[in-house]
C-alpha positions in Angstrom: 0.0 0.0 0.0 1.4 3.4 -1.0 1.0 6.5 1.1 0.7 8.7 -2.0 -2.4 7.0 -3.4 -5.4 9.3 -3.5 -8.5 8.7 -1.4 -12.1 9.8 -1.3 -12.8 12.4 1.4 -15.5 10.1 2.9 -17.6 7.0 2.3 -20.4 9.2 1.1 -18.1 10.7 -1.5 -17.4 7.3 -2.8 -21.0 6.3 -2.9 -22.0 9.4 -4.8 -19.2 8.9 -7.2 -20.1 5.2 -7.7 -23.8 6.1 -8.2 -22.5 8.8 -10.6 -20.7 6.2 -12.6 -23.7 3.8 -12.7 -26.4 6.5 -13.1 -26.0 8.5 -16.2 -26.5 8.0 -19.9 -26.7 4.2 -19.4 -30.0 4.6 -17.4 -31.7 7.1 -19.8 -30.1 6.3 -23.1 -29.5 2.6 -22.9 -31.9 0.9 -20.5 -35.2 2.1 -22.2 -34.1 1.0 -25.7 -32.7 -2.3 -24.4 -36.0 -2.9 -22.7 -38.0 -1.7 -25.7 -36.1 -4.0 -28.1 -36.5 -7.0 -25.8 -40.2 -7.0 -25.2 -40.8 -4.2 -22.7 -42.3 -5.9 -19.7 -40.7 -9.2 -20.6 -37.3 -7.6 -20.0 -38.0 -6.5 -16.4 -38.0 -9.9 -14.8 -34.7 -11.1 -16.5 -33.2 -7.7 -15.6 -34.1 -8.0 -11.9 -32.9 -11.6 -11.8 -29.7 -10.6 -13.4 -29.2 -7.8 -10.8 -29.6 -10.2 -7.9 -27.8 -13.3 -9.3 -24.9 -11.5 -11.1 -24.9 -7.7 -10.7 -24.7 -7.4 -6.9 -22.4 -10.5 -6.3 -20.0 -9.1 -8.9 -20.3 -5.6 -7.4 -19.2 -6.9 -4.0 -16.4 -8.8 -5.6 -15.1 -5.7 -7.5 -15.3 -3.7 -4.3 -13.4 -6.3 -2.3 -10.7 -6.8 -4.9 -10.0 -3.1 -5.2 -10.2 -2.2 -1.6 -8.1 -5.2 -0.3 -5.3 -4.6 -2.8 -5.5 -0.8 -2.8 -4.5 -1.0 -6.5 -6.0 -0.6 -10.0 -7.2 -3.8 -11.8 -3.9 -5.1 -13.3 -2.1 -5.1 -9.9 -5.2 -5.9 -7.9 -5.8 -9.2 -9.8 -2.1 -10.0 -10.0 -2.0 -9.9 -6.2 -4.6 -12.7 -6.2 -3.4 -14.8 -9.1 -0.1 -14.7 -11.0 -1.8 -14.6 -14.4 -4.4 -12.1 -13.2 -2.6 -9.0 -14.5 -3.7 -9.9 -18.1 -7.3 -9.9 -16.9 -6.8 -6.5 -15.4 -5.4 -5.1 -18.6 -8.3 -6.6 -20.5 -10.6 -4.6 -18.3 -8.5 -1.5 -18.8 -8.7 -1.8 -22.6 -12.5 -2.4 -22.5 -12.8 1.0 -20.6 -10.7 2.7 -23.3 -13.0 1.4 -26.0 -16.2 2.3 -24.1 -14.8 5.8 -23.5 -14.4 6.3 -27.3 -18.1 5.9 -28.1 -19.5 7.0 -24.8 -18.2 10.5 -25.6 -20.1 10.5 -28.8 -23.5 9.8 -27.1 -22.6 12.4 -24.5 -22.1 14.8 -27.4 -25.7 14.1 -28.6 -27.0 14.9 -25.1 -25.0 18.1 -24.9 -26.2 19.2 -28.4 -29.7 18.8 -27.3 -29.2 21.5 -24.7 -29.0 23.9 -27.6 -31.7 22.2 -29.6 -34.1 22.7 -26.6 -34.3 26.4 -27.4 -37.5 26.6 -29.5 -37.6 22.8 -29.8 -35.4 22.7 -32.9 -36.3 19.1 -33.4 -39.7 20.2 -34.7 -42.7 18.0 -35.2 -40.6 14.9 -36.2 -37.8 14.3 -33.6 -36.9 11.0 -35.2 -36.1 12.5 -38.6 -34.3 15.4 -37.0 -32.1 13.1 -34.9 -31.1 10.6 -37.6 -31.1 12.7 -40.8 -30.7 16.4 -39.9 -28.4 16.1 -36.9 -26.4 12.9 -37.3 -26.6 12.9 -41.1 -26.5 9.1 -40.9 -24.8 7.5 -43.9 -26.7 4.9 -45.9 -23.4 3.4 -47.2 -22.7 -0.2 -46.3 -19.0 0.3 -45.5 -17.2 3.1 -43.6 -18.1 6.5 -44.9 -15.4 9.1 -44.2 -17.6 12.2 -44.6 -17.0 14.7 -41.8 -19.8 16.4 -39.8 -18.5 19.7 -38.4 -21.4 20.4 -36.0 -20.6 17.1 -34.2 -16.8 17.7 -34.2 -16.7 20.8 -32.1 -19.0 19.6 -29.2 -17.2 16.3 -29.2 -13.8 18.1 -28.8 -15.3 20.2 -26.1 -16.6 17.2 -24.2 -13.1 15.6 -24.2 -11.6 18.8 -23.0 -14.0 19.0 -20.1 -13.4 15.3 -19.2 -9.7 15.8 -19.2 -9.9 18.9 -17.0 -11.9 17.0 -14.4 -9.5 14.1 -14.5 -6.5 16.5 -14.0 -8.2 17.6 -10.8 -7.8 14.1 -9.3 -10.1 12.0 -7.1 -11.2 14.6 -4.6 -11.1 17.9 -6.5 -12.2 16.4 -9.9 -14.2 13.2 -9.7 -15.8 13.5 -6.3 -16.6 17.2 -6.5 -18.2 17.0 -10.0 -20.5 14.2 -8.8 -21.5 16.1 -5.6 -22.7 19.0 -7.7 -24.4 17.3 -10.5 -26.1 14.2 -9.2 -28.7 15.9 -6.9 -29.7 18.2 -9.7 -30.1 15.4 -12.2 -32.5 13.5 -9.8 -34.7 16.4 -9.1 -35.1 17.4 -12.7 -35.5 13.8 -13.9 -38.3 13.1 -11.4 -40.1 16.3 -12.5 -39.9 15.2 -16.1 -41.2 11.7 -15.4 -44.2 13.2 -13.5 -44.9 15.4 -16.5 -44.8 12.3 -18.8 -47.2 10.4 -16.6 -49.7 13.3 -16.9 -49.8 13.1 -20.7 -52.8 11.5 -22.5 -52.1 7.9 -23.4 -49.3 7.5 -20.8 -51.1 4.4 -19.4 -50.9 2.7 -22.9 -47.1 3.1 -22.8 -46.8 1.8 -19.2 -48.8 -1.2 -20.1 -46.3 -2.0 -22.8 -43.5 -1.5 -20.3 -44.8 -3.5 -17.4 -46.9 -6.3 -19.0 -44.7 -9.4 -19.3 -44.6 -11.1 -22.6 -43.9 -14.6 -21.4 -43.1 -16.0 -24.8 -40.4 -13.3 -25.3 -38.8 -14.5 -22.0 -38.2 -17.9 -23.7 -35.8 -16.1 -26.2 -32.3 -16.4 -24.9 -31.5 -13.0 -26.5 -33.6 -11.3 -23.9 -31.6 -12.9 -21.1 -28.3 -12.0 -22.9 -29.4 -8.4 -23.1 -30.5 -8.4 -19.4 -27.2 -9.6 -18.1 -25.1 -7.6 -20.5 -26.9 -4.4 -19.6 -26.6 -5.1 -15.8 -22.8 -5.2 -16.0 -22.7 -2.2 -18.2 -25.0 -0.1 -16.1 -23.5 -1.1 -12.7 -20.0 -0.6 -14.0 -18.9 -4.1 -12.9 -16.7 -6.5 -14.8 -14.6 -3.8 -16.5 -12.5 -2.3 -13.7 -14.4 0.8 -12.7 -15.5 -0.3 -9.3 -12.2 -2.1 -8.6 -10.5 1.2 -9.2 -13.0 3.3 -7.2 -12.8 0.9 -4.3 -9.0 1.1 -4.3 -9.4 4.8 -3.3 -11.4 4.0 -0.2 -10.0 4.3 3.3 -9.2 1.1 5.2 -12.4 0.7 7.2 -15.3 1.2 4.9 -18.7 -0.6 4.8 -18.4 -2.3 1.4 -21.6 -4.3 1.2 -23.7 -1.5 2.6 -22.3 0.8 0.0 -22.8 -1.8 -2.7 -26.5 -2.3 -1.9 -27.1 1.5 -2.0 -25.4 1.9 -5.3 -27.0 -1.2 -6.9 -30.6 -0.4 -5.9 -30.2 3.4 -6.6 -29.1 2.5 -10.1 -31.9 0.0 -10.7 -34.5 2.4 -9.3 -33.3 5.1 -11.6 -33.4 2.8 -14.6 -37.0 1.7 -14.0 -37.9 5.4 -13.5 -36.3 6.1 -16.8 -38.3 3.3 -18.4 -41.5 4.7 -16.9 -40.7 8.2 -18.4 -39.8 6.9 -21.8 -42.7 4.5 -22.2 -45.2 7.1 -20.9 -43.9 9.3 -23.7 -44.3 6.5 -26.2 -47.9 6.0 -25.0 -48.5 9.7 -25.5 -47.1 9.5 -29.0 -49.1 6.4 -29.8 -52.3 8.1 -28.5 -51.7 11.2 -30.6 -51.0 9.1 -33.7 -53.9 6.7 -32.9 -51.6 3.7 -33.2 -49.8 1.1 -31.1 -46.8 1.9 -28.9 -44.5 -0.3 -31.0 -45.5 1.6 -34.2 -44.7 5.2 -33.0 -40.9 4.9 -32.8 -38.2 2.7 -34.2 -36.1 0.8 -31.6 -32.5 1.7 -31.2 -30.1 4.0 -29.4 -31.9 7.1 -30.5 -35.0 6.3 -28.4 -34.1 8.7 -25.6 -33.5 11.5 -28.1 -36.9 10.9 -29.8 -39.2 10.3 -26.9 -37.9 12.9 -24.5 -38.1 15.8 -26.9 -41.8 14.8 -27.4 -42.3 15.2 -23.7 -40.5 18.5 -23.5 -42.5 19.9 -26.5 -45.7 19.1 -24.6 -44.8 21.4 -21.7 -46.0 24.6 -23.3 -44.4 27.9 -22.3 -41.8 26.4 -19.9 -40.6 23.8 -22.5 -37.4 25.7 -23.5 -36.2 26.2 -19.9 -37.1 22.7 -18.8 -35.4 21.1 -21.9 -32.2 23.1 -21.2 -32.1 22.2 -17.6 -32.9 18.5 -18.2 -30.4 17.9 -21.0 -27.8 19.9 -19.0 -28.2 17.7 -16.1 -28.2 14.6 -18.2 -25.1 15.8 -19.9 -23.2 16.4 -16.6 -24.4 13.0 -15.2 -23.0 11.5 -18.3 -19.7 13.3 -17.7 -19.4 11.6 -14.3 -19.7 8.2 -16.0 -17.3 9.3 -18.7 -14.8 10.3 -16.0 -15.1 7.0 -14.2 -14.5 5.1 -17.4 -11.3 7.0 -18.2 -10.1 6.8 -14.5 -9.5 3.1 -14.9 -6.7 3.2 -17.6 -5.3 6.4 -16.0 -5.0 4.7 -12.6 -3.6 1.6 -14.1 -0.8 3.4 -15.9 0.0 5.4 -12.8 0.4 2.1 -10.9 2.3 0.3 -13.6 4.7 2.9 -14.9 4.6 5.4 -12.0 3.4 8.1 -14.2 2.1 11.3 -12.6 -1.6 12.0 -12.9 -0.9 14.8 -15.3 1.2 12.6 -17.6 -1.3 9.7 -17.5 -4.3 12.0 -18.3 -2.4 13.7 -21.1 -1.3 10.4 -22.8 -4.3 8.1 -22.2 -7.0 10.8 -22.3 -5.4 12.8 -25.1 -4.9 9.7 -27.2 -8.4 8.5 -26.7 -9.8 11.9 -27.5 -8.0 12.0 -30.9 -9.3 8.5 -31.9 -12.8 9.3 -30.7 -13.0 12.6 -32.5 -11.8 11.2 -35.8 -14.2 8.2 -35.7 -17.3 9.8 -34.3 -17.3 13.2 -36.1 -18.4 11.3 -39.2 -21.7 10.2 -40.7 -21.0 6.8 -39.3 -21.3 7.8 -35.7 -24.5 6.0 -34.8 -23.5 2.9 -36.7 -20.2 2.7 -34.9 -21.7 3.4 -31.5 -24.2 0.5 -32.1 -21.6 -2.0 -33.3 -18.9 -1.3 -30.8 -21.3 -1.1 -27.9 -22.8 -4.5 -28.8 -19.5 -6.3 -29.2 -17.6 -4.7 -26.3 -20.6 -4.9 -23.9 -21.5 -8.5 -24.7 -18.0 -9.9 -25.1 -15.6 -7.4 -23.5 -17.6 -6.8 -20.3 -19.1 -10.2 -19.8 -15.8 -11.9 -20.7 -14.0 -9.7 -18.1 -16.6 -10.5 -15.5 -16.3 -14.2 -16.1 -12.5 -14.1 -16.0 -12.6 -12.2 -12.7 -14.6 -15.0 -11.1 -12.3 -17.6 -12.6 -9.2 -15.7 -11.4 -10.5 -15.3 -7.8 -12.7 -18.3 -7.2 -11.5 -21.1 -9.5 -7.7 -21.0 -9.8 -7.1 -20.0 -6.2 -10.0 -21.0 -4.0 -8.4 -19.7 -0.8 -8.5 -16.2 -2.3 -12.3 -16.2 -2.2 -12.3 -16.9 1.5 -9.7 -14.2 2.1 -11.8 -11.7 0.2 -15.0 -12.7 2.0 -13.3 -12.4 5.4 -11.9 -9.0 4.4 -15.4 -7.7 3.4 -17.1 -9.1 6.6 -14.5 -7.6 8.9 -15.6 -4.1 7.8 -19.1 -4.4 6.5 -22.6 -4.5 8.1 -24.2 -7.0 5.7 -22.1 -10.2 5.9 -21.3 -12.4 3.0 -21.6 -16.1 3.6 -21.2 -19.3 1.6 -24.4 -18.4 -0.3 -22.4 -15.6 -1.9 -19.5 -18.0 -2.7 -22.0 -20.4 -4.3 -23.8 -17.7 -6.3 -20.6 -16.2 -7.6 -18.7 -19.4 -8.4 -21.6 -21.5 -9.7 -24.7 -19.5 -10.7 -23.1 -16.3 -11.9 -20.2 -18.0 -13.6 -22.5 -20.5 -15.4 -24.8 -17.7 -16.6 -21.8 -15.7 -17.8 -20.3 -18.7 -19.5 -23.5 -19.6 -21.3 -24.2 -15.9 -22.2 -20.7 -15.4 -23.6 -20.7 -18.7 -25.5 -24.1 -18.0 -27.1 -23.2 -14.5 -28.0 -20.0 -15.4 -29.7 -21.7 -18.3 -31.5 -24.5 -16.1 -32.7 -22.2 -13.3 -33.9 -20.0 -15.7 -35.8 -23.0 -17.5 -37.3 -25.3 -14.6 -38.1 -23.4 -11.4 -37.5 -25.0 -8.3 -35.9 -27.9 -6.5 -37.4 -27.9 -5.5 -41.0 -24.4 -4.0 -40.9 -21.8 -5.0 -43.5 -19.2 -7.7 -42.5 -16.4 -5.1 -43.1 -17.9 -2.8 -40.4 -18.5 -5.7 -38.0 -15.0 -7.1 -38.3 -13.3 -3.7 -38.2 -15.1 -2.1 -35.4 -16.7 -5.1 -33.6 -14.3 -8.0 -33.6 -11.5 -5.5 -34.1 -12.2 -3.9 -30.7 -12.3 -7.4 -29.0 -9.0 -8.4 -30.7 -7.4 -5.0 -29.7 -8.3 -5.6 -26.0 -6.7 -9.1 -26.1 -3.5 -8.1 -27.9 -2.9 -4.9 -25.8 -3.6 -6.8 -22.5 -1.1 -9.5 -23.5 1.6 -6.8 -24.4 1.1 -4.7 -21.3 1.3 -7.7 -19.0 4.9 -8.2 -20.2 6.0 -4.6 -19.6 8.1 -4.5 -16.5 6.8 -2.4 -13.6 8.6 0.8 -12.6 
């Protein structure tokens, strides 16, 4: 343990930051469309099962590994198992990839602050989002055409992210979360209340909460549920390991984990209520079914929410500005948590200063992100990379973390459990061991195997094979190769 390692000012600071990482664009941008594409109400049961059987057990594991080692993922897993460093670097690389496209979605949220003035999306938010704003290419391969009005906000987002990261754990990460998270929750609750008051809201809620039992027989629904749980809770790819490593020696880990886990789930269900209430309103106005009023996909939050805002009348402009500003800043907190993982890892491995790590890792990521996502391909690349890195990168990293801790060195799991129980109110028992080593690992193994099989056999969506191999499988291969190389770099 090094004396120079940064710490949170308090346990509450850590909890707020952890919630800030979990609650953000993933709740409002990702969860509603994942639920929508997987049967609405049929998705909720697998999602809650995934939270209990995999999300929380893995969250506790991540906390314990980071807190016990007081290190970033590569050194934290190496302390448990000799070959564990490669796993740590895999998670670091996954974070780098996520950061590249997460910044793009954050750009969309930030741009909608401006678009809220006079509701520039007009009467057809869907056409505005895809055609006018993103100028989505219809080419099957990579289209290099540049979109200038996306370039500048994207560059600004990266600049803001790097400034926060330069500030460190206390003055950057923790402070930004303490300011932004309360504001987001207040405005978001107000917006959901307004959505529930709209004509036809009940129709949308029925679509969201009514279970489609036949859809639950589709393994893809379960794949989506587990994949989203890991993405949303920030488990399986190093964030919570890194955040827990900044905690002080005596911290209630399980209590903190339960607060973070259920705060995140509650926010996601609230987001689903708001989105589907808006879809019900849109269906009512169009005299059609909910599934007919909007196409599924990652633009759902940018289509449904503008409809809600436009219904507010005289106060719509101000409310839209405040909401998208809060959403944007909440997304920044998640973005910061994603980049903190590789920055912390390089500081541990090569003894870089924070300034050097932020400049090299953050600056390099910014350049790649700006080049790729300032083009007419942005939404295609976000969709492809998100699918591959979430369903292979995150789930694979989660499975390997269990294998590293509970399979190759069984005594490590007992040591970790004893460490957690010595400082936590909610005690972990053999039930946690069994859930983690048998139930969670089996689910992850089946999920990962079926995902890879399906992608190899059928591919993903209607995208060309060139795009899938370059930006889908290419990202997976990148993570594996770089993890292998960095493991063999000597510590300084």
